[in-house]
PDB file of N, CA, C and O in Angstrom:
ATOM      1  N   MET A   1       0.843  -1.056   0.209  1.00  0.00           N
ATOM      2  CA  MET A   1      -0.031   0.097  -0.020  1.00  0.00           C
ATOM      3  C   MET A   1       0.871   1.431   0.259  1.00  0.00           C
ATOM      4  O   MET A   1       0.717   2.299   1.119  1.00  0.00           O
ATOM      5  N   SER A   2       1.866   1.300  -0.762  1.00  0.00           N
ATOM      6  CA  SER A   2       2.659   2.387  -0.944  1.00  0.00           C
ATOM      7  C   SER A   2       2.329   3.623  -2.151  1.00  0.00           C
ATOM      8  O   SER A   2       2.750   4.779  -2.131  1.00  0.00           O
ATOM      9  N   ASN A   3       1.558   3.066  -3.053  1.00  0.00           N
ATOM     10  CA  ASN A   3       1.313   4.256  -4.303  1.00  0.00           C
ATOM     11  C   ASN A   3      -0.086   4.871  -4.108  1.00  0.00           C
ATOM     12  O   ASN A   3      -0.531   5.502  -5.067  1.00  0.00           O
ATOM     13  N   GLY A   4      -0.905   4.765  -2.897  1.00  0.00           N
ATOM     14  CA  GLY A   4      -1.660   5.631  -2.717  1.00  0.00           C
ATOM     15  C   GLY A   4      -1.309   6.843  -1.679  1.00  0.00           C
ATOM     16  O   GLY A   4      -0.200   7.170  -1.255  1.00  0.00           O
ATOM     17  N   ARG A   5      -2.377   7.314  -1.445  1.00  0.00           N
ATOM     18  CA  ARG A   5      -2.519   8.814  -0.145  1.00  0.00           C
ATOM     19  C   ARG A   5      -3.607   8.938   0.150  1.00  0.00           C
ATOM     20  O   ARG A   5      -4.613   8.618  -0.484  1.00  0.00           O
ATOM     21  N   VAL A   6      -3.483   9.549   1.418  1.00  0.00           N
ATOM     22  CA  VAL A   6      -4.530   9.923   2.329  1.00  0.00           C
ATOM     23  C   VAL A   6      -5.374  10.995   2.113  1.00  0.00           C
ATOM     24  O   VAL A   6      -4.876  12.120   2.142  1.00  0.00           O
ATOM     25  N   ILE A   7      -6.528  10.868   1.907  1.00  0.00           N
ATOM     26  CA  ILE A   7      -7.431  11.622   1.551  1.00  0.00           C
ATOM     27  C   ILE A   7      -8.419  12.280   2.557  1.00  0.00           C
ATOM     28  O   ILE A   7      -8.725  11.514   3.471  1.00  0.00           O
ATOM     29  N   ASN A   8      -9.105  13.751   2.625  1.00  0.00           N
ATOM     30  CA  ASN A   8     -10.132  13.699   3.500  1.00  0.00           C
ATOM     31  C   ASN A   8     -11.489  14.197   2.632  1.00  0.00           C
ATOM     32  O   ASN A   8     -11.718  15.041   1.765  1.00  0.00           O
ATOM     33  N   VAL A   9     -12.359  13.035   3.477  1.00  0.00           N
ATOM     34  CA  VAL A   9     -13.715  13.037   2.671  1.00  0.00           C
ATOM     35  C   VAL A   9     -14.553  13.972   3.403  1.00  0.00           C
ATOM     36  O   VAL A   9     -14.771  13.829   4.606  1.00  0.00           O
ATOM     37  N   ASP A  10     -15.125  15.120   2.571  1.00  0.00           N
ATOM     38  CA  ASP A  10     -16.192  15.863   3.321  1.00  0.00           C
ATOM     39  C   ASP A  10     -17.576  15.683   2.917  1.00  0.00           C
ATOM     40  O   ASP A  10     -17.893  15.230   1.818  1.00  0.00           O
ATOM     41  N   CYS A  11     -18.557  16.113   3.992  1.00  0.00           N
ATOM     42  CA  CYS A  11     -19.995  16.201   3.320  1.00  0.00           C
ATOM     43  C   CYS A  11     -20.226  17.494   2.510  1.00  0.00           C
ATOM     44  O   CYS A  11     -19.555  18.503   2.729  1.00  0.00           O
ATOM     45  N   GLN A  12     -21.105  17.447   1.654  1.00  0.00           N
ATOM     46  CA  GLN A  12     -21.866  18.603   0.780  1.00  0.00           C
ATOM     47  C   GLN A  12     -21.901  19.833   1.886  1.00  0.00           C
ATOM     48  O   GLN A  12     -21.677  20.940   1.397  1.00  0.00           O
ATOM     49  N   CYS A  13     -22.091  19.803   2.962  1.00  0.00           N
ATOM     50  CA  CYS A  13     -22.311  21.000   3.663  1.00  0.00           C
ATOM     51  C   CYS A  13     -20.966  21.147   4.504  1.00  0.00           C
ATOM     52  O   CYS A  13     -21.010  21.850   5.513  1.00  0.00           O
ATOM     53  N   GLY A  14     -19.711  20.493   4.131  1.00  0.00           N
ATOM     54  CA  GLY A  14     -18.862  21.218   4.798  1.00  0.00           C
ATOM     55  C   GLY A  14     -17.995  20.369   5.944  1.00  0.00           C
ATOM     56  O   GLY A  14     -16.799  20.608   6.110  1.00  0.00           O
ATOM     57  N   THR A  15     -18.691  19.373   6.706  1.00  0.00           N
ATOM     58  CA  THR A  15     -18.494  18.508   7.682  1.00  0.00           C
ATOM     59  C   THR A  15     -17.377  17.902   7.135  1.00  0.00           C
ATOM     60  O   THR A  15     -17.269  17.841   5.910  1.00  0.00           O
ATOM     61  N   LYS A  16     -16.284  17.312   8.083  1.00  0.00           N
ATOM     62  CA  LYS A  16     -15.303  16.481   7.688  1.00  0.00           C
ATOM     63  C   LYS A  16     -15.600  15.133   8.258  1.00  0.00           C
ATOM     64  O   LYS A  16     -15.744  15.023   9.476  1.00  0.00           O
ATOM     65  N   LEU A  17     -15.718  13.949   7.354  1.00  0.00           N
ATOM     66  CA  LEU A  17     -16.360  12.675   7.644  1.00  0.00           C
ATOM     67  C   LEU A  17     -15.557  11.547   7.830  1.00  0.00           C
ATOM     68  O   LEU A  17     -15.895  10.566   8.492  1.00  0.00           O
ATOM     69  N   PHE A  18     -14.364  11.705   7.175  1.00  0.00           N
ATOM     70  CA  PHE A  18     -13.569  10.433   7.205  1.00  0.00           C
ATOM     71  C   PHE A  18     -12.151  11.161   6.294  1.00  0.00           C
ATOM     72  O   PHE A  18     -12.160  11.990   5.385  1.00  0.00           O
ATOM     73  N   LYS A  19     -10.721  10.290   7.136  1.00  0.00           N
ATOM     74  CA  LYS A  19      -9.741  10.218   6.342  1.00  0.00           C
ATOM     75  C   LYS A  19      -9.711   9.122   5.669  1.00  0.00           C
ATOM     76  O   LYS A  19     -10.434   8.165   5.946  1.00  0.00           O
ATOM     77  N   TYR A  20      -9.003   9.132   4.858  1.00  0.00           N
ATOM     78  CA  TYR A  20      -9.269   7.735   3.845  1.00  0.00           C
ATOM     79  C   TYR A  20      -8.201   7.437   3.149  1.00  0.00           C
ATOM     80  O   TYR A  20      -7.611   8.356   2.581  1.00  0.00           O
ATOM     81  N   TYR A  21      -7.712   6.061   3.039  1.00  0.00           N
ATOM     82  CA  TYR A  21      -6.308   5.752   2.397  1.00  0.00           C
ATOM     83  C   TYR A  21      -7.057   5.341   0.905  1.00  0.00           C
ATOM     84  O   TYR A  21      -7.965   4.520   0.776  1.00  0.00           O
ATOM     85  N   LYS A  22      -6.421   6.141  -0.171  1.00  0.00           N
ATOM     86  CA  LYS A  22      -7.307   5.583  -1.554  1.00  0.00           C
ATOM     87  C   LYS A  22      -6.108   5.408  -2.578  1.00  0.00           C
ATOM     88  O   LYS A  22      -5.431   6.308  -3.075  1.00  0.00           O
ATOM     89  N   SER A  23      -5.993   3.902  -2.797  1.00  0.00           N
ATOM     90  CA  SER A  23      -4.990   3.488  -3.545  1.00  0.00           C
ATOM     91  C   SER A  23      -4.941   3.411  -4.895  1.00  0.00           C
ATOM     92  O   SER A  23      -3.952   3.145  -5.578  1.00  0.00           O
ATOM     93  N   SER A  24      -6.470   3.746  -5.400  1.00  0.00           N
ATOM     94  CA  SER A  24      -6.388   3.708  -7.001  1.00  0.00           C
ATOM     95  C   SER A  24      -6.761   5.233  -7.217  1.00  0.00           C
ATOM     96  O   SER A  24      -6.928   6.138  -6.399  1.00  0.00           O
ATOM     97  N   ARG A  25      -6.836   5.204  -8.651  1.00  0.00           N
ATOM     98  CA  ARG A  25      -6.906   6.362  -9.332  1.00  0.00           C
ATOM     99  C   ARG A  25      -8.313   6.533  -9.751  1.00  0.00           C
ATOM    100  O   ARG A  25      -8.674   5.453 -10.219  1.00  0.00           O
ATOM    101  N   GLY A  26      -9.157   7.295  -9.791  1.00  0.00           N
ATOM    102  CA  GLY A  26     -10.806   7.434 -10.320  1.00  0.00           C
ATOM    103  C   GLY A  26     -11.281   8.173  -9.385  1.00  0.00           C
ATOM    104  O   GLY A  26     -10.662   9.045  -8.774  1.00  0.00           O
ATOM    105  N   ARG A  27     -12.665   7.776  -9.204  1.00  0.00           N
ATOM    106  CA  ARG A  27     -13.827   8.531  -8.518  1.00  0.00           C
ATOM    107  C   ARG A  27     -13.726   7.771  -7.327  1.00  0.00           C
ATOM    108  O   ARG A  27     -13.337   6.604  -7.317  1.00  0.00           O
ATOM    109  N   LEU A  28     -14.182   8.621  -5.986  1.00  0.00           N
ATOM    110  CA  LEU A  28     -14.374   7.912  -4.642  1.00  0.00           C
ATOM    111  C   LEU A  28     -15.781   7.255  -4.664  1.00  0.00           C
ATOM    112  O   LEU A  28     -16.708   7.958  -4.264  1.00  0.00           O
ATOM    113  N   ILE A  29     -16.043   6.040  -5.066  1.00  0.00           N
ATOM    114  CA  ILE A  29     -17.155   5.328  -5.031  1.00  0.00           C
ATOM    115  C   ILE A  29     -17.648   4.563  -3.698  1.00  0.00           C
ATOM    116  O   ILE A  29     -18.733   4.538  -3.118  1.00  0.00           O
ATOM    117  N   LYS A  30     -16.660   4.077  -3.503  1.00  0.00           N
ATOM    118  CA  LYS A  30     -16.869   3.051  -2.104  1.00  0.00           C
ATOM    119  C   LYS A  30     -15.820   3.369  -0.925  1.00  0.00           C
ATOM    120  O   LYS A  30     -14.889   4.095  -1.273  1.00  0.00           O
ATOM    121  N   LEU A  31     -15.824   3.058   0.043  1.00  0.00           N
ATOM    122  CA  LEU A  31     -14.693   3.113   1.017  1.00  0.00           C
ATOM    123  C   LEU A  31     -14.646   1.763   1.614  1.00  0.00           C
ATOM    124  O   LEU A  31     -15.732   1.310   1.976  1.00  0.00           O
ATOM    125  N   PHE A  32     -13.721   1.122   1.766  1.00  0.00           N
ATOM    126  CA  PHE A  32     -13.455  -0.083   2.561  1.00  0.00           C
ATOM    127  C   PHE A  32     -13.142   0.477   4.112  1.00  0.00           C
ATOM    128  O   PHE A  32     -12.461   1.341   4.664  1.00  0.00           O
ATOM    129  N   LEU A  33     -13.976  -0.459   4.408  1.00  0.00           N
ATOM    130  CA  LEU A  33     -13.544   0.070   6.266  1.00  0.00           C
ATOM    131  C   LEU A  33     -11.964   0.023   6.634  1.00  0.00           C
ATOM    132  O   LEU A  33     -11.277   0.978   6.997  1.00  0.00           O
ATOM    133  N   GLU A  34     -11.624  -1.100   6.481  1.00  0.00           N
ATOM    134  CA  GLU A  34     -10.027  -1.141   6.639  1.00  0.00           C
ATOM    135  C   GLU A  34      -9.259  -0.339   6.282  1.00  0.00           C
ATOM    136  O   GLU A  34      -8.117  -0.420   6.735  1.00  0.00           O
ATOM    137  N   HIS A  35      -9.592   0.736   5.337  1.00  0.00           N
ATOM    138  CA  HIS A  35      -8.736   1.620   4.716  1.00  0.00           C
ATOM    139  C   HIS A  35      -8.965   3.158   5.333  1.00  0.00           C
ATOM    140  O   HIS A  35      -8.214   4.105   5.101  1.00  0.00           O
ATOM    141  N   ILE A  36     -10.019   3.197   6.069  1.00  0.00           N
ATOM    142  CA  ILE A  36     -10.586   4.518   6.936  1.00  0.00           C
ATOM    143  C   ILE A  36      -9.361   4.678   7.987  1.00  0.00           C
ATOM    144  O   ILE A  36      -9.079   3.714   8.699  1.00  0.00           O
ATOM    145  N   ARG A  37      -8.645   5.867   8.087  1.00  0.00           N
ATOM    146  CA  ARG A  37      -7.751   6.006   8.641  1.00  0.00           C
ATOM    147  C   ARG A  37      -8.276   6.609  10.028  1.00  0.00           C
ATOM    148  O   ARG A  37      -7.982   6.014  11.064  1.00  0.00           O
ATOM    149  N   LYS A  38      -9.285   8.136  10.086  1.00  0.00           N
ATOM    150  CA  LYS A  38      -9.863   8.563  10.709  1.00  0.00           C
ATOM    151  C   LYS A  38     -11.406   8.626  10.449  1.00  0.00           C
ATOM    152  O   LYS A  38     -11.954   8.947   9.394  1.00  0.00           O
ATOM    153  N   ASP A  39     -12.042   8.222  11.730  1.00  0.00           N
ATOM    154  CA  ASP A  39     -13.475   7.800  11.235  1.00  0.00           C
ATOM    155  C   ASP A  39     -14.074   9.014  12.579  1.00  0.00           C
ATOM    156  O   ASP A  39     -13.892   8.917  13.793  1.00  0.00           O
ATOM    157  N   TYR A  40     -14.913  10.252  11.712  1.00  0.00           N
ATOM    158  CA  TYR A  40     -15.599  11.031  12.509  1.00  0.00           C
ATOM    159  C   TYR A  40     -17.318  10.906  12.386  1.00  0.00           C
ATOM    160  O   TYR A  40     -18.233  11.687  12.644  1.00  0.00           O
ATOM    161  N   VAL A  41     -17.277  10.000  12.044  1.00  0.00           N
ATOM    162  CA  VAL A  41     -18.718   9.605  12.140  1.00  0.00           C
ATOM    163  C   VAL A  41     -19.059   8.614  13.082  1.00  0.00           C
ATOM    164  O   VAL A  41     -20.007   8.813  13.841  1.00  0.00           O
ATOM    165  N   GLY A  42     -18.473   7.681  13.123  1.00  0.00           N
ATOM    166  CA  GLY A  42     -18.468   6.405  13.918  1.00  0.00           C
ATOM    167  C   GLY A  42     -19.018   5.061  12.866  1.00  0.00           C
ATOM    168  O   GLY A  42     -19.523   4.075  13.403  1.00  0.00           O
ATOM    169  N   VAL A  43     -18.901   5.113  11.686  1.00  0.00           N
ATOM    170  CA  VAL A  43     -19.212   3.998  11.070  1.00  0.00           C
ATOM    171  C   VAL A  43     -18.491   2.924  11.187  1.00  0.00           C
ATOM    172  O   VAL A  43     -19.149   1.964  10.785  1.00  0.00           O
ATOM    173  N   THR A  44     -17.083   2.513  11.672  1.00  0.00           N
ATOM    174  CA  THR A  44     -16.132   1.712  12.017  1.00  0.00           C
ATOM    175  C   THR A  44     -16.458   0.751  13.189  1.00  0.00           C
ATOM    176  O   THR A  44     -16.167  -0.440  13.295  1.00  0.00           O
ATOM    177  N   GLN A  45     -17.186   1.621  14.110  1.00  0.00           N
ATOM    178  CA  GLN A  45     -17.568   1.007  15.464  1.00  0.00           C
ATOM    179  C   GLN A  45     -18.679   0.317  15.385  1.00  0.00           C
ATOM    180  O   GLN A  45     -18.752  -0.806  15.883  1.00  0.00           O
ATOM    181  N   ASN A  46     -19.491   0.774  14.880  1.00  0.00           N
ATOM    182  CA  ASN A  46     -20.992  -0.130  14.411  1.00  0.00           C
ATOM    183  C   ASN A  46     -21.546   0.092  13.299  1.00  0.00           C
ATOM    184  O   ASN A  46     -22.146   1.119  12.981  1.00  0.00           O
ATOM    185  N   THR A  47     -21.275  -1.363  12.322  1.00  0.00           N
ATOM    186  CA  THR A  47     -21.672  -1.424  11.188  1.00  0.00           C
ATOM    187  C   THR A  47     -22.984  -1.310  11.197  1.00  0.00           C
ATOM    188  O   THR A  47     -23.513  -0.809  10.205  1.00  0.00           O
ATOM    189  N   ASN A  48     -23.746  -1.713  12.233  1.00  0.00           N
ATOM    190  CA  ASN A  48     -25.271  -2.045  11.884  1.00  0.00           C
ATOM    191  C   ASN A  48     -26.414  -0.728  11.748  1.00  0.00           C
ATOM    192  O   ASN A  48     -27.576  -0.801  11.348  1.00  0.00           O
ATOM    193  N   LEU A  49     -25.831   0.208  12.115  1.00  0.00           N
ATOM    194  CA  LEU A  49     -26.442   1.825  12.001  1.00  0.00           C
ATOM    195  C   LEU A  49     -26.337   2.387  10.549  1.00  0.00           C
ATOM    196  O   LEU A  49     -25.605   1.771   9.775  1.00  0.00           O
ATOM    197  N   PRO A  50     -26.868   3.280  10.189  1.00  0.00           N
ATOM    198  CA  PRO A  50     -26.853   3.787   8.812  1.00  0.00           C
ATOM    199  C   PRO A  50     -25.511   4.965   9.117  1.00  0.00           C
ATOM    200  O   PRO A  50     -25.207   5.438  10.212  1.00  0.00           O
ATOM    201  N   ALA A  51     -24.890   5.227   7.845  1.00  0.00           N
ATOM    202  CA  ALA A  51     -23.701   5.947   8.093  1.00  0.00           C
ATOM    203  C   ALA A  51     -24.372   7.634   7.774  1.00  0.00           C
ATOM    204  O   ALA A  51     -24.674   7.981   6.632  1.00  0.00           O
ATOM    205  N   ILE A  52     -24.488   8.336   8.704  1.00  0.00           N
ATOM    206  CA  ILE A  52     -25.234   9.587   8.608  1.00  0.00           C
ATOM    207  C   ILE A  52     -24.474  10.777   8.765  1.00  0.00           C
ATOM    208  O   ILE A  52     -23.567  10.682   9.592  1.00  0.00           O
ATOM    209  N   CYS A  53     -24.592  11.816   8.224  1.00  0.00           N
ATOM    210  CA  CYS A  53     -23.598  13.105   8.566  1.00  0.00           C
ATOM    211  C   CYS A  53     -24.237  13.680   9.789  1.00  0.00           C
ATOM    212  O   CYS A  53     -25.423  13.919  10.016  1.00  0.00           O
ATOM    213  N   PRO A  54     -22.998  13.873  10.641  1.00  0.00           N
ATOM    214  CA  PRO A  54     -23.531  14.607  12.055  1.00  0.00           C
ATOM    215  C   PRO A  54     -24.151  15.959  11.871  1.00  0.00           C
ATOM    216  O   PRO A  54     -24.844  16.318  12.823  1.00  0.00           O
ATOM    217  N   ALA A  55     -24.052  16.834  10.808  1.00  0.00           N
ATOM    218  CA  ALA A  55     -24.448  18.255  10.874  1.00  0.00           C
ATOM    219  C   ALA A  55     -25.566  18.094  10.402  1.00  0.00           C
ATOM    220  O   ALA A  55     -26.529  18.033  11.167  1.00  0.00           O
ATOM    221  N   CYS A  56     -25.741  17.976   8.939  1.00  0.00           N
ATOM    222  CA  CYS A  56     -27.007  17.957   7.947  1.00  0.00           C
ATOM    223  C   CYS A  56     -27.821  16.881   8.285  1.00  0.00           C
ATOM    224  O   CYS A  56     -28.982  17.017   7.898  1.00  0.00           O
ATOM    225  N   GLN A  57     -27.525  15.660   9.000  1.00  0.00           N
ATOM    226  CA  GLN A  57     -28.700  14.320   9.043  1.00  0.00           C
ATOM    227  C   GLN A  57     -28.892  13.585   7.612  1.00  0.00           C
ATOM    228  O   GLN A  57     -29.870  12.866   7.406  1.00  0.00           O
ATOM    229  N   LYS A  58     -27.656  13.872   6.409  1.00  0.00           N
ATOM    230  CA  LYS A  58     -28.049  13.097   5.496  1.00  0.00           C
ATOM    231  C   LYS A  58     -27.444  12.114   5.575  1.00  0.00           C
ATOM    232  O   LYS A  58     -26.375  12.107   6.186  1.00  0.00           O
ATOM    233  N   GLU A  59     -28.071  10.706   4.835  1.00  0.00           N
ATOM    234  CA  GLU A  59     -27.206   9.663   4.735  1.00  0.00           C
ATOM    235  C   GLU A  59     -26.066   9.766   3.766  1.00  0.00           C
ATOM    236  O   GLU A  59     -26.165  10.239   2.634  1.00  0.00           O
ATOM    237  N   ILE A  60     -24.916   9.258   4.336  1.00  0.00           N
ATOM    238  CA  ILE A  60     -24.089   9.123   3.341  1.00  0.00           C
ATOM    239  C   ILE A  60     -23.847   8.097   2.615  1.00  0.00           C
ATOM    240  O   ILE A  60     -23.551   8.207   1.425  1.00  0.00           O
ATOM    241  N   GLY A  61     -23.944   6.897   3.265  1.00  0.00           N
ATOM    242  CA  GLY A  61     -23.879   5.773   2.113  1.00  0.00           C
ATOM    243  C   GLY A  61     -24.589   4.310   2.944  1.00  0.00           C
ATOM    244  O   GLY A  61     -25.199   4.490   3.998  1.00  0.00           O
ATOM    245  N   THR A  62     -24.465   3.127   2.460  1.00  0.00           N
ATOM    246  CA  THR A  62     -24.523   2.053   2.993  1.00  0.00           C
ATOM    247  C   THR A  62     -23.643   1.038   2.885  1.00  0.00           C
ATOM    248  O   THR A  62     -23.117   0.742   1.812  1.00  0.00           O
ATOM    249  N   ILE A  63     -23.387   0.347   4.138  1.00  0.00           N
ATOM    250  CA  ILE A  63     -22.496  -0.864   4.521  1.00  0.00           C
ATOM    251  C   ILE A  63     -22.681  -1.834   3.897  1.00  0.00           C
ATOM    252  O   ILE A  63     -23.394  -2.573   4.577  1.00  0.00           O
ATOM    253  N   GLN A  64     -22.320  -2.516   2.467  1.00  0.00           N
ATOM    254  CA  GLN A  64     -22.070  -3.561   1.860  1.00  0.00           C
ATOM    255  C   GLN A  64     -20.990  -4.209   1.890  1.00  0.00           C
ATOM    256  O   GLN A  64     -19.947  -3.645   2.220  1.00  0.00           O
ATOM    257  N   LEU A  65     -21.026  -5.541   1.548  1.00  0.00           N
ATOM    258  CA  LEU A  65     -20.171  -6.687   1.435  1.00  0.00           C
ATOM    259  C   LEU A  65     -19.530  -6.429   0.154  1.00  0.00           C
ATOM    260  O   LEU A  65     -20.320  -6.743  -0.736  1.00  0.00           O
ATOM    261  N   ILE A  66     -18.392  -5.975  -0.335  1.00  0.00           N
ATOM    262  CA  ILE A  66     -17.698  -6.225  -1.646  1.00  0.00           C
ATOM    263  C   ILE A  66     -16.734  -6.895  -1.449  1.00  0.00           C
ATOM    264  O   ILE A  66     -16.074  -6.974  -0.413  1.00  0.00           O
ATOM    265  N   ASN A  67     -16.553  -7.542  -2.655  1.00  0.00           N
ATOM    266  CA  ASN A  67     -15.491  -8.634  -2.659  1.00  0.00           C
ATOM    267  C   ASN A  67     -15.074  -9.290  -1.365  1.00  0.00           C
ATOM    268  O   ASN A  67     -13.907  -9.667  -1.268  1.00  0.00           O
ATOM    269  N   GLY A  68     -15.823  -9.444  -0.470  1.00  0.00           N
ATOM    270  CA  GLY A  68     -15.345 -10.302   0.762  1.00  0.00           C
ATOM    271  C   GLY A  68     -15.270  -9.275   1.637  1.00  0.00           C
ATOM    272  O   GLY A  68     -15.026  -9.743   2.749  1.00  0.00           O
ATOM    273  N   ARG A  69     -15.376  -7.931   1.670  1.00  0.00           N
ATOM    274  CA  ARG A  69     -14.839  -7.132   2.443  1.00  0.00           C
ATOM    275  C   ARG A  69     -16.074  -5.716   2.597  1.00  0.00           C
ATOM    276  O   ARG A  69     -16.742  -5.071   1.788  1.00  0.00           O
ATOM    277  N   LEU A  70     -15.911  -5.710   4.010  1.00  0.00           N
ATOM    278  CA  LEU A  70     -16.915  -4.468   4.368  1.00  0.00           C
ATOM    279  C   LEU A  70     -16.478  -3.134   3.850  1.00  0.00           C
ATOM    280  O   LEU A  70     -15.350  -2.647   3.930  1.00  0.00           O
ATOM    281  N   ALA A  71     -17.628  -2.584   3.266  1.00  0.00           N
ATOM    282  CA  ALA A  71     -17.408  -1.271   2.515  1.00  0.00           C
ATOM    283  C   ALA A  71     -18.443  -0.445   2.571  1.00  0.00           C
ATOM    284  O   ALA A  71     -19.571  -0.930   2.481  1.00  0.00           O
ATOM    285  N   LEU A  72     -18.288   0.816   2.712  1.00  0.00           N
ATOM    286  CA  LEU A  72     -19.005   1.996   2.673  1.00  0.00           C
ATOM    287  C   LEU A  72     -19.582   2.333   1.198  1.00  0.00           C
ATOM    288  O   LEU A  72     -18.892   3.161   0.604  1.00  0.00           O
ATOM    289  N   LYS A  73     -20.624   1.893   0.542  1.00  0.00           N
ATOM    290  CA  LYS A  73     -20.839   2.024  -0.551  1.00  0.00           C
ATOM    291  C   LYS A  73     -21.759   3.856  -0.727  1.00  0.00           C
ATOM    292  O   LYS A  73     -22.935   4.037  -0.413  1.00  0.00           O
ATOM    293  N   LEU A  74     -21.021   4.718  -1.168  1.00  0.00           N
ATOM    294  CA  LEU A  74     -21.405   6.014  -1.076  1.00  0.00           C
ATOM    295  C   LEU A  74     -22.746   6.809  -1.628  1.00  0.00           C
ATOM    296  O   LEU A  74     -22.998   6.382  -2.754  1.00  0.00           O
ATOM    297  N   ASN A  75     -23.402   7.513  -1.341  1.00  0.00           N
ATOM    298  CA  ASN A  75     -24.109   8.197  -2.015  1.00  0.00           C
ATOM    299  C   ASN A  75     -23.881   9.354  -2.599  1.00  0.00           C
ATOM    300  O   ASN A  75     -23.935  10.424  -1.994  1.00  0.00           O
ATOM    301  N   GLN A  76     -23.604   9.232  -3.847  1.00  0.00           N
ATOM    302  CA  GLN A  76     -22.779  10.452  -4.816  1.00  0.00           C
ATOM    303  C   GLN A  76     -23.111  11.808  -4.577  1.00  0.00           C
ATOM    304  O   GLN A  76     -22.234  12.669  -4.651  1.00  0.00           O
ATOM    305  N   GLY A  77     -24.314  12.099  -4.292  1.00  0.00           N
ATOM    306  CA  GLY A  77     -24.677  13.361  -3.828  1.00  0.00           C
ATOM    307  C   GLY A  77     -24.733  13.883  -2.398  1.00  0.00           C
ATOM    308  O   GLY A  77     -25.397  14.869  -2.078  1.00  0.00           O
ATOM    309  N   THR A  78     -24.008  13.174  -1.574  1.00  0.00           N
ATOM    310  CA  THR A  78     -23.872  13.446  -0.624  1.00  0.00           C
ATOM    311  C   THR A  78     -22.351  13.891  -0.029  1.00  0.00           C
ATOM    312  O   THR A  78     -22.136  14.410   1.066  1.00  0.00           O
ATOM    313  N   VAL A  79     -21.474  13.579  -0.950  1.00  0.00           N
ATOM    314  CA  VAL A  79     -20.043  13.915  -0.442  1.00  0.00           C
ATOM    315  C   VAL A  79     -19.445  14.615  -1.377  1.00  0.00           C
ATOM    316  O   VAL A  79     -19.864  14.447  -2.522  1.00  0.00           O
ATOM    317  N   LYS A  80     -18.219  15.666  -1.139  1.00  0.00           N
ATOM    318  CA  LYS A  80     -17.474  16.577  -2.080  1.00  0.00           C
ATOM    319  C   LYS A  80     -17.029  15.352  -3.111  1.00  0.00           C
ATOM    320  O   LYS A  80     -16.749  14.174  -2.888  1.00  0.00           O
ATOM    321  N   ALA A  81     -17.079  16.058  -4.218  1.00  0.00           N
ATOM    322  CA  ALA A  81     -16.491  15.174  -5.199  1.00  0.00           C
ATOM    323  C   ALA A  81     -14.944  14.990  -5.393  1.00  0.00           C
ATOM    324  O   ALA A  81     -14.222  15.914  -5.767  1.00  0.00           O
ATOM    325  N   ILE A  82     -14.494  13.738  -5.112  1.00  0.00           N
ATOM    326  CA  ILE A  82     -13.116  13.514  -5.135  1.00  0.00           C
ATOM    327  C   ILE A  82     -12.707  12.586  -6.387  1.00  0.00           C
ATOM    328  O   ILE A  82     -13.231  11.503  -6.650  1.00  0.00           O
ATOM    329  N   ARG A  83     -11.563  13.276  -7.184  1.00  0.00           N
ATOM    330  CA  ARG A  83     -10.974  12.413  -8.400  1.00  0.00           C
ATOM    331  C   ARG A  83      -9.585  12.442  -8.230  1.00  0.00           C
ATOM    332  O   ARG A  83      -8.885  13.454  -8.214  1.00  0.00           O
ATOM    333  N   LEU A  84      -9.129  10.981  -8.073  1.00  0.00           N
ATOM    334  CA  LEU A  84      -7.625  11.048  -8.401  1.00  0.00           C
ATOM    335  C   LEU A  84      -7.464  10.626  -9.727  1.00  0.00           C
ATOM    336  O   LEU A  84      -6.342  10.590 -10.232  1.00  0.00           O
TER     337      LEU A  84
END
């Protein structure tokens, strides 16, 4: 995991949600839970609750099993666009 970088994931309202290690290029579509460095929402502690922005109360995404790993599948309208 040396070719990626840590990025800040923000809500559309400006609230900081995550610090995430992104290893591949392209749009941010899903967040693998093991790559989340800092969780300001509390998704990594309790995966049964929905991921909701603490400021504006919009749903950020849903927890799904993708390729055998837990990931947060993002709702594209709720987070600021990030593209590497």
